[in-house]
TIVO-2410 file (N, C-alpha, C; in nm, 3 decimals):
# residues 176
REC num residu      c1      c2      c3 atome chaine
REC   1      X  -0.164   3.169  -2.836     N      A
REC   1      X  -0.068   3.200  -2.729    CA      A
REC   1      X  -0.160   3.201  -2.569     C      A
REC   2      X  -0.301   3.194  -2.588     N      A
REC   2      X  -0.376   3.195  -2.478    CA      A
REC   2      X  -0.375   3.052  -2.441     C      A
REC   3      X  -0.365   2.937  -2.519     N      A
REC   3      X  -0.390   2.796  -2.462    CA      A
REC   3      X  -0.258   2.772  -2.374     C      A
REC   4      X  -0.115   2.844  -2.405     N      A
REC   4      X  -0.005   2.799  -2.335    CA      A
REC   4      X  -0.011   2.871  -2.169     C      A
REC   5      X  -0.065   3.020  -2.178     N      A
REC   5      X  -0.133   3.033  -2.092    CA      A
REC   5      X  -0.198   2.976  -1.967     C      A
REC   6      X  -0.310   2.936  -2.026     N      A
REC   6      X  -0.427   2.861  -1.991    CA      A
REC   6      X  -0.330   2.744  -1.926     C      A
REC   7      X  -0.260   2.667  -1.978     N      A
REC   7      X  -0.235   2.556  -1.936    CA      A
REC   7      X  -0.115   2.588  -1.819     C      A
REC   8      X  -0.034   2.693  -1.825     N      A
REC   8      X   0.062   2.704  -1.682    CA      A
REC   8      X  -0.032   2.762  -1.594     C      A
REC   9      X  -0.153   2.813  -1.619     N      A
REC   9      X  -0.245   2.887  -1.521    CA      A
REC   9      X  -0.322   2.780  -1.407     C      A
REC  10      X  -0.342   2.647  -1.494     N      A
REC  10      X  -0.404   2.541  -1.419    CA      A
REC  10      X  -0.305   2.446  -1.400     C      A
REC  11      X  -0.190   2.443  -1.426     N      A
REC  11      X  -0.118   2.326  -1.348    CA      A
REC  11      X  -0.109   2.301  -1.228     C      A
REC  12      X  -0.077   2.460  -1.144     N      A
REC  12      X  -0.066   2.435  -1.028    CA      A
REC  12      X  -0.176   2.414  -0.932     C      A
REC  13      X  -0.279   2.469  -0.935     N      A
REC  13      X  -0.424   2.394  -0.888    CA      A
REC  13      X  -0.436   2.285  -0.932     C      A
REC  14      X  -0.422   2.219  -1.036     N      A
REC  14      X  -0.440   2.096  -1.062    CA      A
REC  14      X  -0.407   1.993  -0.967     C      A
REC  15      X  -0.260   2.032  -0.943     N      A
REC  15      X  -0.157   1.958  -0.841    CA      A
REC  15      X  -0.221   1.955  -0.720     C      A
REC  16      X  -0.242   2.061  -0.667     N      A
REC  16      X  -0.300   2.112  -0.567    CA      A
REC  16      X  -0.432   2.018  -0.533     C      A
REC  17      X  -0.511   2.015  -0.625     N      A
REC  17      X  -0.661   1.941  -0.615    CA      A
REC  17      X  -0.626   1.789  -0.616     C      A
REC  18      X  -0.519   1.764  -0.672     N      A
REC  18      X  -0.492   1.585  -0.656    CA      A
REC  18      X  -0.465   1.558  -0.543     C      A
REC  19      X  -0.367   1.665  -0.481     N      A
REC  19      X  -0.293   1.633  -0.331    CA      A
REC  19      X  -0.420   1.609  -0.258     C      A
REC  20      X  -0.500   1.690  -0.240     N      A
REC  20      X  -0.624   1.735  -0.150    CA      A
REC  20      X  -0.728   1.620  -0.161     C      A
REC  21      X  -0.760   1.573  -0.292     N      A
REC  21      X  -0.813   1.462  -0.323    CA      A
REC  21      X  -0.766   1.330  -0.256     C      A
REC  22      X  -0.608   1.300  -0.271     N      A
REC  22      X  -0.540   1.207  -0.199    CA      A
REC  22      X  -0.558   1.184  -0.065     C      A
REC  23      X  -0.579   1.322   0.003     N      A
REC  23      X  -0.579   1.318   0.143    CA      A
REC  23      X  -0.703   1.271   0.219     C      A
REC  24      X  -0.804   1.313   0.126     N      A
REC  24      X  -0.947   1.291   0.130    CA      A
REC  24      X  -0.969   1.169   0.110     C      A
REC  25      X  -0.923   1.097   0.041     N      A
REC  25      X  -0.923   0.956   0.021    CA      A
REC  25      X  -0.885   0.870   0.115     C      A
REC  26      X  -0.770   0.915   0.195     N      A
REC  26      X  -0.725   0.843   0.316    CA      A
REC  26      X  -0.763   0.868   0.420     C      A
REC  27      X  -0.853   0.987   0.429     N      A
REC  27      X  -0.935   1.028   0.545    CA      A
REC  27      X  -1.044   0.953   0.538     C      A
REC  28      X  -1.114   0.905   0.407     N      A
REC  28      X  -1.226   0.852   0.425    CA      A
REC  28      X  -1.214   0.688   0.460     C      A
REC  29      X  -1.097   0.636   0.393     N      A
REC  29      X  -1.044   0.515   0.475    CA      A
REC  29      X  -1.031   0.518   0.609     C      A
REC  30      X  -0.968   0.633   0.657     N      A
REC  30      X  -0.952   0.618   0.793    CA      A
REC  30      X  -1.086   0.616   0.884     C      A
REC  31      X  -1.192   0.664   0.860     N      A
REC  31      X  -1.350   0.694   0.907    CA      A
REC  31      X  -1.411   0.575   0.909     C      A
REC  32      X  -1.368   0.496   0.820     N      A
REC  32      X  -1.451   0.348   0.798    CA      A
REC  32      X  -1.407   0.235   0.924     C      A
REC  33      X  -1.315   0.241   1.003     N      A
REC  33      X  -1.265   0.179   1.124    CA      A
REC  33      X  -1.347   0.225   1.234     C      A
REC  34      X  -1.413   0.361   1.237     N      A
REC  34      X  -1.508   0.418   1.333    CA      A
REC  34      X  -1.627   0.374   1.338     C      A
REC  35      X  -1.685   0.324   1.476     N      A
REC  35      X  -1.784   0.224   1.480    CA      A
REC  35      X  -1.895   0.315   1.591     C      A
REC  36      X  -1.880   0.439   1.628     N      A
REC  36      X  -1.966   0.512   1.690    CA      A
REC  36      X  -1.946   0.652   1.613     C      A
REC  37      X  -2.095   0.712   1.620     N      A
REC  37      X  -2.087   0.849   1.582    CA      A
REC  37      X  -1.984   0.924   1.688     C      A
REC  38      X  -1.998   0.926   1.801     N      A
REC  38      X  -1.890   1.017   1.859    CA      A
REC  38      X  -1.694   0.979   1.812     C      A
REC  39      X  -1.673   0.891   1.766     N      A
REC  39      X  -1.563   0.855   1.716    CA      A
REC  39      X  -1.545   0.918   1.565     C      A
REC  40      X  -1.651   0.915   1.478     N      A
REC  40      X  -1.611   0.975   1.367    CA      A
REC  40      X  -1.621   1.136   1.373     C      A
REC  41      X  -1.700   1.181   1.450     N      A
REC  41      X  -1.713   1.318   1.496    CA      A
REC  41      X  -1.583   1.368   1.557     C      A
REC  42      X  -1.486   1.295   1.634     N      A
REC  42      X  -1.411   1.289   1.705    CA      A
REC  42      X  -1.262   1.331   1.586     C      A
REC  43      X  -1.274   1.183   1.489     N      A
REC  43      X  -1.185   1.203   1.353    CA      A
REC  43      X  -1.227   1.322   1.253     C      A
REC  44      X  -1.336   1.357   1.248     N      A
REC  44      X  -1.341   1.467   1.162    CA      A
REC  44      X  -1.295   1.623   1.204     C      A
REC  45      X  -1.326   1.632   1.325     N      A
REC  45      X  -1.275   1.740   1.417    CA      A
REC  45      X  -1.104   1.761   1.412     C      A
REC  46      X  -1.031   1.642   1.412     N      A
REC  46      X  -0.917   1.629   1.409    CA      A
REC  46      X  -0.875   1.665   1.279     C      A
REC  47      X  -0.924   1.595   1.162     N      A
REC  47      X  -0.877   1.643   1.042    CA      A
REC  47      X  -0.916   1.786   0.998     C      A
REC  48      X  -1.023   1.852   1.041     N      A
REC  48      X  -1.044   1.988   1.036    CA      A
REC  48      X  -0.938   2.070   1.091     C      A
REC  49      X  -0.896   2.030   1.219     N      A
REC  49      X  -0.819   2.091   1.309    CA      A
REC  49      X  -0.660   2.103   1.220     C      A
REC  50      X  -0.628   1.976   1.162     N      A
REC  50      X  -0.521   1.964   1.087    CA      A
REC  50      X  -0.493   2.045   0.945     C      A
REC  51      X  -0.594   2.084   0.906     N      A
REC  51      X  -0.601   2.111   0.754    CA      A
REC  51      X  -0.504   2.224   0.734     C      A
REC  52      X  -0.477   2.294   0.821     N      A
REC  52      X  -0.353   2.403   0.812    CA      A
REC  52      X  -0.207   2.330   0.796     C      A
REC  53      X  -0.198   2.224   0.838     N      A
REC  53      X  -0.050   2.179   0.844    CA      A
REC  53      X   0.006   2.148   0.693     C      A
REC  54      X   0.135   2.160   0.705     N      A
REC  54      X   0.218   2.122   0.574    CA      A
REC  54      X   0.144   2.016   0.520     C      A
REC  55      X   0.141   1.991   0.390     N      A
REC  55      X   0.092   1.843   0.325    CA      A
REC  55      X   0.168   1.755   0.360     C      A
REC  56      X   0.309   1.760   0.378     N      A
REC  56      X   0.367   1.652   0.413    CA      A
REC  56      X   0.377   1.596   0.511     C      A
REC  57      X   0.329   1.679   0.603     N      A
REC  57      X   0.306   1.624   0.765    CA      A
REC  57      X   0.165   1.558   0.757     C      A
REC  58      X   0.082   1.615   0.692     N      A
REC  58      X  -0.024   1.582   0.668    CA      A
REC  58      X  -0.032   1.396   0.601     C      A
REC  59      X   0.053   1.395   0.510     N      A
REC  59      X   0.066   1.254   0.448    CA      A
REC  59      X   0.108   1.168   0.530     C      A
REC  60      X   0.220   1.193   0.611     N      A
REC  60      X   0.282   1.121   0.694    CA      A
REC  60      X   0.167   1.098   0.849     C      A
REC  61      X   0.096   1.179   0.863     N      A
REC  61      X   0.023   1.123   0.991    CA      A
REC  61      X  -0.087   1.035   0.907     C      A
REC  62      X  -0.152   1.061   0.785     N      A
REC  62      X  -0.248   0.973   0.753    CA      A
REC  62      X  -0.153   0.802   0.722     C      A
REC  63      X  -0.058   0.802   0.632     N      A
REC  63      X   0.025   0.693   0.649    CA      A
REC  63      X   0.048   0.619   0.760     C      A
REC  64      X   0.077   0.727   0.832     N      A
REC  64      X   0.117   0.608   0.996    CA      A
REC  64      X  -0.021   0.585   1.063     C      A
REC  65      X  -0.131   0.631   1.035     N      A
REC  65      X  -0.280   0.580   1.088    CA      A
REC  65      X  -0.268   0.481   0.990     C      A
REC  66      X  -0.273   0.482   0.863     N      A
REC  66      X  -0.300   0.362   0.779    CA      A
REC  66      X  -0.223   0.229   0.827     C      A
REC  67      X  -0.076   0.261   0.903     N      A
REC  67      X  -0.007   0.148   0.906    CA      A
REC  67      X  -0.076   0.080   1.062     C      A
REC  68      X  -0.085   0.170   1.118     N      A
REC  68      X  -0.163   0.112   1.265    CA      A
REC  68      X  -0.302   0.058   1.233     C      A
REC  69      X  -0.369   0.095   1.144     N      A
REC  69      X  -0.516   0.025   1.112    CA      A
REC  69      X  -0.440  -0.131   1.068     C      A
REC  70      X  -0.338  -0.148   0.981     N      A
REC  70      X  -0.284  -0.269   0.934    CA      A
REC  70      X  -0.258  -0.363   1.037     C      A
REC  71      X  -0.175  -0.271   1.123     N      A
REC  71      X  -0.128  -0.346   1.269    CA      A
REC  71      X  -0.236  -0.397   1.329     C      A
REC  72      X  -0.365  -0.339   1.334     N      A
REC  72      X  -0.481  -0.388   1.404    CA      A
REC  72      X  -0.550  -0.494   1.342     C      A
REC  73      X  -0.510  -0.557   1.241     N      A
REC  73      X  -0.608  -0.655   1.170    CA      A
REC  73      X  -0.568  -0.775   1.198     C      A
REC  74      X  -0.651  -0.858   1.154     N      A
REC  74      X  -0.614  -1.052   1.205    CA      A
REC  74      X  -0.479  -1.058   1.172     C      A
REC  75      X  -0.420  -1.129   1.208     N      A
REC  75      X  -0.289  -1.196   1.187    CA      A
REC  75      X  -0.261  -1.229   1.054     C      A
REC  76      X  -0.342  -1.317   0.981     N      A
REC  76      X  -0.302  -1.288   0.831    CA      A
REC  76      X  -0.341  -1.217   0.727     C      A
REC  77      X  -0.450  -1.117   0.777     N      A
REC  77      X  -0.455  -0.983   0.692    CA      A
REC  77      X  -0.339  -0.886   0.692     C      A
REC  78      X  -0.302  -0.893   0.837     N      A
REC  78      X  -0.156  -0.811   0.850    CA      A
REC  78      X  -0.033  -0.843   0.786     C      A
REC  79      X  -0.018  -0.978   0.795     N      A
REC  79      X   0.089  -1.048   0.734    CA      A
REC  79      X   0.104  -1.020   0.549     C      A
REC  80      X  -0.035  -1.057   0.520     N      A
REC  80      X  -0.046  -1.014   0.368    CA      A
REC  80      X  -0.006  -0.888   0.338     C      A
REC  81      X  -0.085  -0.797   0.398     N      A
REC  81      X  -0.064  -0.645   0.404    CA      A
REC  81      X   0.109  -0.619   0.418     C      A
REC  82      X   0.138  -0.648   0.491     N      A
REC  82      X   0.297  -0.625   0.521    CA      A
REC  82      X   0.394  -0.684   0.385     C      A
REC  83      X   0.363  -0.804   0.317     N      A
REC  83      X   0.407  -0.855   0.192    CA      A
REC  83      X   0.358  -0.803   0.066     C      A
REC  84      X   0.249  -0.745   0.087     N      A
REC  84      X   0.231  -0.663  -0.056    CA      A
REC  84      X   0.279  -0.505  -0.037     C      A
REC  85      X   0.282  -0.446   0.040     N      A
REC  85      X   0.365  -0.348   0.035    CA      A
REC  85      X   0.518  -0.372   0.047     C      A
REC  86      X   0.561  -0.470   0.111     N      A
REC  86      X   0.720  -0.496   0.038    CA      A
REC  86      X   0.735  -0.501  -0.084     C      A
REC  87      X   0.639  -0.621  -0.125     N      A
REC  87      X   0.675  -0.641  -0.250    CA      A
REC  87      X   0.664  -0.504  -0.404     C      A
REC  88      X   0.539  -0.427  -0.319     N      A
REC  88      X   0.540  -0.288  -0.428    CA      A
REC  88      X   0.658  -0.195  -0.379     C      A
REC  89      X   0.694  -0.189  -0.294     N      A
REC  89      X   0.793  -0.088  -0.248    CA      A
REC  89      X   0.923  -0.102  -0.309     C      A
REC  90      X   0.957  -0.248  -0.283     N      A
REC  90      X   1.087  -0.270  -0.326    CA      A
REC  90      X   1.123  -0.327  -0.455     C      A
REC  91      X   1.031  -0.374  -0.539     N      A
REC  91      X   1.049  -0.390  -0.664    CA      A
REC  91      X   1.116  -0.311  -0.759     C      A
REC  92      X   1.195  -0.378  -0.846     N      A
REC  92      X   1.266  -0.282  -0.910    CA      A
REC  92      X   1.156  -0.209  -1.041     C      A
REC  93      X   1.044  -0.291  -1.066     N      A
REC  93      X   0.957  -0.238  -1.162    CA      A
REC  93      X   0.832  -0.272  -1.104     C      A
REC  94      X   0.722  -0.178  -1.191     N      A
REC  94      X   0.585  -0.217  -1.114    CA      A
REC  94      X   0.541  -0.340  -1.174     C      A
REC  95      X   0.464  -0.372  -1.087     N      A
REC  95      X   0.405  -0.558  -1.098    CA      A
REC  95      X   0.261  -0.556  -1.126     C      A
REC  96      X   0.213  -0.646  -1.218     N      A
REC  96      X   0.081  -0.660  -1.262    CA      A
REC  96      X  -0.011  -0.710  -1.138     C      A
REC  97      X  -0.122  -0.712  -1.116     N      A
REC  97      X  -0.177  -0.767  -1.011    CA      A
REC  97      X  -0.151  -0.918  -1.015     C      A
REC  98      X  -0.175  -0.999  -1.155     N      A
REC  98      X  -0.116  -1.121  -1.130    CA      A
REC  98      X   0.017  -1.150  -1.084     C      A
REC  99      X   0.109  -1.076  -1.115     N      A
REC  99      X   0.248  -1.083  -1.075    CA      A
REC  99      X   0.223  -1.085  -0.911     C      A
REC 100      X   0.163  -0.995  -0.865     N      A
REC 100      X   0.166  -1.002  -0.716    CA      A
REC 100      X   0.103  -1.100  -0.670     C      A
REC 101      X  -0.005  -1.115  -0.739     N      A
REC 101      X  -0.069  -1.237  -0.657    CA      A
REC 101      X  -0.016  -1.387  -0.656     C      A
REC 102      X   0.041  -1.394  -0.757     N      A
REC 102      X   0.157  -1.512  -0.793    CA      A
REC 102      X   0.268  -1.494  -0.682     C      A
REC 103      X   0.322  -1.367  -0.657     N      A
REC 103      X   0.412  -1.379  -0.545    CA      A
REC 103      X   0.380  -1.426  -0.413     C      A
REC 104      X   0.262  -1.389  -0.382     N      A
REC 104      X   0.214  -1.390  -0.263    CA      A
REC 104      X   0.166  -1.524  -0.232     C      A
REC 105      X   0.131  -1.591  -0.335     N      A
REC 105      X   0.095  -1.722  -0.315    CA      A
REC 105      X   0.205  -1.844  -0.322     C      A
REC 106      X   0.347  -1.825  -0.317     N      A
REC 106      X   0.445  -1.898  -0.305    CA      A
REC 106      X   0.455  -1.889  -0.133     C      A
REC 107      X   0.470  -2.007  -0.072     N      A
REC 107      X   0.492  -1.995   0.059    CA      A
REC 107      X   0.634  -2.102   0.072     C      A
REC 108      X   0.726  -2.027   0.134     N      A
REC 108      X   0.861  -2.103   0.127    CA      A
REC 108      X   0.857  -2.188   0.258     C      A
REC 109      X   0.775  -2.201   0.332     N      A
REC 109      X   0.795  -2.267   0.426    CA      A
REC 109      X   0.887  -2.226   0.598     C      A
REC 110      X   0.907  -2.298   0.671     N      A
REC 110      X   0.976  -2.257   0.773    CA      A
REC 110      X   1.108  -2.265   0.736     C      A
REC 111      X   1.204  -2.133   0.783     N      A
REC 111      X   1.364  -2.131   0.765    CA      A
REC 111      X   1.426  -2.160   0.881     C      A
REC 112      X   1.518  -2.237   0.889     N      A
REC 112      X   1.593  -2.251   1.011    CA      A
REC 112      X   1.711  -2.178   0.985     C      A
REC 113      X   1.679  -2.034   1.053     N      A
REC 113      X   1.793  -1.928   1.053    CA      A
REC 113      X   1.923  -1.957   1.112     C      A
REC 114      X   1.938  -2.064   1.186     N      A
REC 114      X   2.054  -2.083   1.234    CA      A
REC 114      X   2.176  -2.138   1.125     C      A
REC 115      X   2.094  -2.200   1.026     N      A
REC 115      X   2.161  -2.261   0.933    CA      A
REC 115      X   2.178  -2.181   0.798     C      A
REC 116      X   2.136  -2.086   0.804     N      A
REC 116      X   2.136  -2.002   0.682    CA      A
REC 116      X   2.278  -1.972   0.627     C      A
REC 117      X   2.400  -1.949   0.725     N      A
REC 117      X   2.513  -1.932   0.710    CA      A
REC 117      X   2.580  -2.023   0.566     C      A
REC 118      X   2.547  -2.162   0.588     N      A
REC 118      X   2.574  -2.271   0.493    CA      A
REC 118      X   2.465  -2.251   0.358     C      A
REC 119      X   2.388  -2.179   0.357     N      A
REC 119      X   2.318  -2.147   0.200    CA      A
REC 119      X   2.227  -2.273   0.178     C      A
REC 120      X   2.206  -2.405   0.295     N      A
REC 120      X   2.152  -2.529   0.240    CA      A
REC 120      X   1.990  -2.489   0.219     C      A
REC 121      X   1.930  -2.409   0.298     N      A
REC 121      X   1.802  -2.399   0.338    CA      A
REC 121      X   1.773  -2.303   0.199     C      A
REC 122      X   1.857  -2.226   0.178     N      A
REC 122      X   1.798  -2.123   0.074    CA      A
REC 122      X   1.824  -2.185  -0.063     C      A
REC 123      X   1.933  -2.276  -0.092     N      A
REC 123      X   1.911  -2.345  -0.218    CA      A
REC 123      X   1.824  -2.449  -0.232     C      A
REC 124      X   1.758  -2.517  -0.120     N      A
REC 124      X   1.638  -2.617  -0.129    CA      A
REC 124      X   1.504  -2.535  -0.173     C      A
REC 125      X   1.495  -2.404  -0.090     N      A
REC 125      X   1.388  -2.317  -0.129    CA      A
REC 125      X   1.383  -2.285  -0.282     C      A
REC 126      X   1.527  -2.219  -0.314     N      A
REC 126      X   1.532  -2.206  -0.443    CA      A
REC 126      X   1.478  -2.340  -0.569     C      A
REC 127      X   1.526  -2.421  -0.512     N      A
REC 127      X   1.529  -2.559  -0.622    CA      A
REC 127      X   1.387  -2.605  -0.622     C      A
REC 128      X   1.307  -2.605  -0.506     N      A
REC 128      X   1.179  -2.606  -0.477    CA      A
REC 128      X   1.067  -2.538  -0.542     C      A
REC 129      X   1.116  -2.405  -0.561     N      A
REC 129      X   1.039  -2.307  -0.638    CA      A
REC 129      X   1.065  -2.313  -0.785     C      A
REC 130      X   1.153  -2.382  -0.843     N      A
REC 130      X   1.195  -2.395  -0.969    CA      A
REC 130      X   1.119  -2.535  -1.018     C      A
REC 131      X   1.109  -2.640  -0.934     N      A
REC 131      X   1.046  -2.778  -0.954    CA      A
REC 131      X   0.922  -2.757  -0.920     C      A
REC 132      X   0.822  -2.680  -0.842     N      A
REC 132      X   0.717  -2.718  -0.822    CA      A
REC 132      X   0.611  -2.615  -0.893     C      A
REC 133      X   0.482  -2.630  -0.918     N      A
REC 133      X   0.369  -2.567  -1.008    CA      A
REC 133      X   0.328  -2.483  -0.882     C      A
REC 134      X   0.294  -2.381  -0.921     N      A
REC 134      X   0.206  -2.298  -0.845    CA      A
REC 134      X   0.076  -2.328  -0.812     C      A
REC 135      X   0.045  -2.331  -0.679     N      A
REC 135      X  -0.077  -2.380  -0.603    CA      A
REC 135      X  -0.216  -2.282  -0.654     C      A
REC 136      X  -0.250  -2.333  -0.736     N      A
REC 136      X  -0.371  -2.202  -0.790    CA      A
REC 136      X  -0.480  -2.196  -0.644     C      A
REC 137      X  -0.505  -2.283  -0.570     N      A
REC 137      X  -0.550  -2.258  -0.457    CA      A
REC 137      X  -0.529  -2.146  -0.385     C      A
REC 138      X  -0.370  -2.120  -0.376     N      A
REC 138      X  -0.307  -2.006  -0.261    CA      A
REC 138      X  -0.304  -1.906  -0.328     C      A
REC 139      X  -0.342  -1.875  -0.456     N      A
REC 139      X  -0.362  -1.731  -0.508    CA      A
REC 139      X  -0.451  -1.618  -0.449     C      A
REC 140      X  -0.398  -1.540  -0.378     N      A
REC 140      X  -0.519  -1.451  -0.335    CA      A
REC 140      X  -0.594  -1.352  -0.427     C      A
REC 141      X  -0.722  -1.329  -0.389     N      A
REC 141      X  -0.796  -1.208  -0.469    CA      A
REC 141      X  -0.736  -1.103  -0.459     C      A
REC 142      X  -0.760  -1.045  -0.584     N      A
REC 142      X  -0.700  -0.894  -0.588    CA      A
REC 142      X  -0.769  -0.784  -0.479     C      A
REC 143      X  -0.899  -0.831  -0.489     N      A
REC 143      X  -0.984  -0.727  -0.399    CA      A
REC 143      X  -0.943  -0.757  -0.244     C      A
REC 144      X  -0.891  -0.872  -0.186     N      A
REC 144      X  -0.867  -0.920  -0.050    CA      A
REC 144      X  -0.743  -0.834  -0.061     C      A
REC 145      X  -0.648  -0.812  -0.161     N      A
REC 145      X  -0.480  -0.775  -0.159    CA      A
REC 145      X  -0.523  -0.638  -0.123     C      A
REC 146      X  -0.596  -0.574  -0.176     N      A
REC 146      X  -0.595  -0.413  -0.171    CA      A
REC 146      X  -0.670  -0.382  -0.046     C      A
REC 147      X  -0.785  -0.456  -0.034     N      A
REC 147      X  -0.862  -0.435   0.111    CA      A
REC 147      X  -0.758  -0.443   0.227     C      A
REC 148      X  -0.662  -0.494   0.239     N      A
REC 148      X  -0.593  -0.534   0.377    CA      A
REC 148      X  -0.508  -0.425   0.368     C      A
REC 149      X  -0.464  -0.344   0.275     N      A
REC 149      X  -0.353  -0.251   0.263    CA      A
REC 149      X  -0.413  -0.105   0.279     C      A
REC 150      X  -0.518  -0.109   0.359     N      A
REC 150      X  -0.578   0.012   0.434    CA      A
REC 150      X  -0.561   0.184   0.382     C      A
REC 151      X  -0.619   0.099   0.215     N      A
REC 151      X  -0.607   0.237   0.127    CA      A
REC 151      X  -0.455   0.285   0.083     C      A
REC 152      X  -0.345   0.240   0.095     N      A
REC 152      X  -0.197   0.268   0.059    CA      A
REC 152      X  -0.185   0.211  -0.084     C      A
REC 153      X  -0.243   0.088  -0.140     N      A
REC 153      X  -0.255   0.049  -0.263    CA      A
REC 153      X  -0.354   0.091  -0.371     C      A
REC 154      X  -0.343   0.062  -0.504     N      A
REC 154      X  -0.422   0.100  -0.607    CA      A
REC 154      X  -0.373   0.016  -0.699     C      A
REC 155      X  -0.517   0.000  -0.773     N      A
REC 155      X  -0.481  -0.076  -0.896    CA      A
REC 155      X  -0.520   0.006  -1.021     C      A
REC 156      X  -0.456   0.006  -1.117     N      A
REC 156      X  -0.461   0.095  -1.240    CA      A
REC 156      X  -0.563  -0.012  -1.338     C      A
REC 157      X  -0.665   0.040  -1.361     N      A
REC 157      X  -0.773  -0.075  -1.421    CA      A
REC 157      X  -0.710  -0.092  -1.581     C      A
REC 158      X  -0.670  -0.007  -1.634     N      A
REC 158      X  -0.641  -0.042  -1.786    CA      A
REC 158      X  -0.492  -0.141  -1.800     C      A
REC 159      X  -0.422  -0.120  -1.695     N      A
REC 159      X  -0.270  -0.183  -1.700    CA      A
REC 159      X  -0.280  -0.297  -1.612     C      A
REC 160      X  -0.370  -0.307  -1.526     N      A
REC 160      X  -0.352  -0.371  -1.409    CA      A
REC 160      X  -0.238  -0.407  -1.333     C      A
REC 161      X  -0.170  -0.294  -1.324     N      A
REC 161      X  -0.050  -0.242  -1.227    CA      A
REC 161      X  -0.109  -0.228  -1.075     C      A
REC 162      X  -0.063  -0.273  -0.999     N      A
REC 162      X  -0.095  -0.223  -0.842    CA      A
REC 162      X   0.004  -0.165  -0.808     C      A
REC 163      X   0.012  -0.080  -0.755     N      A
REC 163      X   0.101   0.022  -0.706    CA      A
REC 163      X   0.056   0.105  -0.555     C      A
REC 164      X   0.125   0.168  -0.534     N      A
REC 164      X   0.112   0.234  -0.402    CA      A
REC 164      X   0.039   0.373  -0.456     C      A
REC 165      X  -0.045   0.409  -0.354     N      A
REC 165      X  -0.140   0.489  -0.409    CA      A
REC 165      X  -0.091   0.640  -0.437     C      A
REC 166      X   0.022   0.675  -0.396     N      A
REC 166      X   0.087   0.790  -0.438    CA      A
REC 166      X   0.209   0.775  -0.398     C      A
REC 167      X   0.292   0.879  -0.500     N      A
REC 167      X   0.472   0.880  -0.464    CA      A
REC 167      X   0.501   0.910  -0.380     C      A
REC 168      X   0.408   0.995  -0.296     N      A
REC 168      X   0.454   1.050  -0.126    CA      A
REC 168      X   0.425   0.939  -0.040     C      A
REC 169      X   0.354   0.812  -0.080     N      A
REC 169      X   0.366   0.666   0.001    CA      A
REC 169      X   0.513   0.600   0.004     C      A
REC 170      X   0.565   0.626  -0.109     N      A
REC 170      X   0.697   0.566  -0.137    CA      A
REC 170      X   0.831   0.618  -0.055     C      A
REC 171      X   0.780   0.783  -0.075     N      A
REC 171      X   0.871   0.853  -0.011    CA      A
REC 171      X   0.887   0.849   0.165     C      A
REC 172      X   0.739   0.840   0.191     N      A
REC 172      X   0.750   0.794   0.332    CA      A
REC 172      X   0.766   0.683   0.394     C      A
REC 173      X   0.759   0.553   0.310     N      A
REC 173      X   0.828   0.424   0.327    CA      A
REC 173      X   0.990   0.446   0.328     C      A
REC 174      X   1.024   0.493   0.232     N      A
REC 174      X   1.183   0.563   0.268    CA      A
REC 174      X   1.234   0.605   0.367     C      A
REC 175      X   1.172   0.727   0.411     N      A
REC 175      X   1.224   0.787   0.523    CA      A
REC 175      X   1.186   0.710   0.642     C      A
REC 176      X   1.084   0.626   0.671     N      A
REC 176      X   1.069   0.545   0.778    CA      A
REC 176      X   1.086   0.414   0.805     C      A
***
């Protein structure tokens, strides 16, 4: 009987702790971009001041700041991050790091948007994907994939699944 009550007693606090650890992780990642002591102090004061806010609002602010950091990256890194987040967010099942790396390695070339209605570009691209082999030199490194995403993705080391850092990240993307 004691085990039954102990389990239910710890369920809520552990969920709360996981939430706080995620926010702490997102905050630490946000501090990495601060290059002066004053900027770090200012960011820490804001975090401290915001600590009484509703958790959903804290997540939203942390995710918005992460997306702003992505926008501030070099163009190629920003493009990669957006592709990674799109793949992870919109696929019907979770992807392994290998699957995502291979998806990112495919370059479709330039699309002639004016002629998409007749389907010629799309047909040519699909035929090219089937006929050509994957260019191994174009496969990005998993560490690079994760690093350009500003703390929004993580890799499960056991399964090699790459996913959003938390279910609230998916909810944020669906709301925004």
